[in-house]
N, C-alpha and C positions, 0 to 999 in steps of 0.2 A: 505494500499499501503505499503513496506519498505522501510524503513528508509532510507537506499541506494538508494534506487534505486529514492528517491526523492533528495534525492543530487546530483543525478548525473542529469537531470532531470533540478535541479534552473540558474546550470550557461551556460546550452544550450539555454535554452531555455532566459535566458537574454541578451546574444549576439545575441538572433536571432530577435528577441526587437528592440535590441539597433540596428541594423543592418537592418530593418526596416525602421524605421523614417528612420534615417540618409539617406537612395536609399530615402526616402517618401520625404523630404524635399529638395534634389540636385533635386531630376523632379519636384517636380513644380517649382522652382525655375530658371533650365533653363523654363521649360519652359510658364513662364511670360516674362524672355527676346524677348523668342520667338514673342509672345507675343505682344509683345515692339517695335521689329521688324519687326512685318507681319505691324504694322498701320503705319511703315516710319517714326519714328521718328528716328531724327539724333541722333547721338552720345553725343552730350553735353543736349539736350532734356530728353534721358536717363538719364545722369548726374543728373539736375535735378531731375529727378524725385525717383531717389531712392534718396537721401538726403533731400528731404523736409520729409522720407520716416521714420527715425528715428529720433528717442525718443533723448533730451540732454542730457535731467535729469533722462534716467534714471538709471543708476547706485544707484544716491542718492532715489532712490522712492526703489532700491531694498533695501539696505541698511534701510531705516527707517522700513520698513516689517523685517528686517532681524532684527533689531532693541528691538524692539514690537515682536517678534516669542520669542527672549530669556527672554525679560522681564516675559511673560508670563508661559514660562517655570521656572521659578525660583523659580514666585511665586507658580504655583499649586504642582508645587516640599513638598516646605516649609511648603504650606497650610493642603499636601496628611501627610507630618509627621505631622504636628503639630493637626490635627482635626483627623486621622484616617479613612479618606475618601477618595475613589481611585476614585474620578469623577473632583478634584482639574485639576486634570492636564489636559485635554482632555480637560476641558471646558472654561479656560482661554488660553489656547494655539490658540483655534475658537475664541472666543470672538479680545481677543489684539491680531491675525494675525487678525482680520480684521478689528480693531482701527487702524493698520498697514496702510489697505490696503485703507482705506478712506483717512485717513492723505497723505497718497502718494500723492494720487488723487488729493486732495484740494492742495497740494505742489506744482505740475507739472504742473495745470489750471492757474495759480497763475503768478507761473514766466514765461509761454507761454505767462497773460497779458503780464508781464515787459516786455520786450521782442517785445508784436505787437504793 
């Protein structure tokens, strides 16, 4: 396929996929609200339902994962330059991001236990 044709289709597909994700999100969110209304819940009960679903530590968890992603990227690039092996960057990205997810989960559970 010609590079010009691919260059035209990439932004078109990007906007189509982004639009579909947004439409799907709003559709299912409205369906959820409709189901709660059909169950006969009052406005206060619906408000408490949505308040319970929120995680107060979500930004802290994202920060932990992002820090470990950056550490993995940095060490991977340093090791790749020093050893001339190409596998260090993806290897350390996956390992350090996984460690970040595990630590973020442990942190979230410990904070939830302290709260309750």
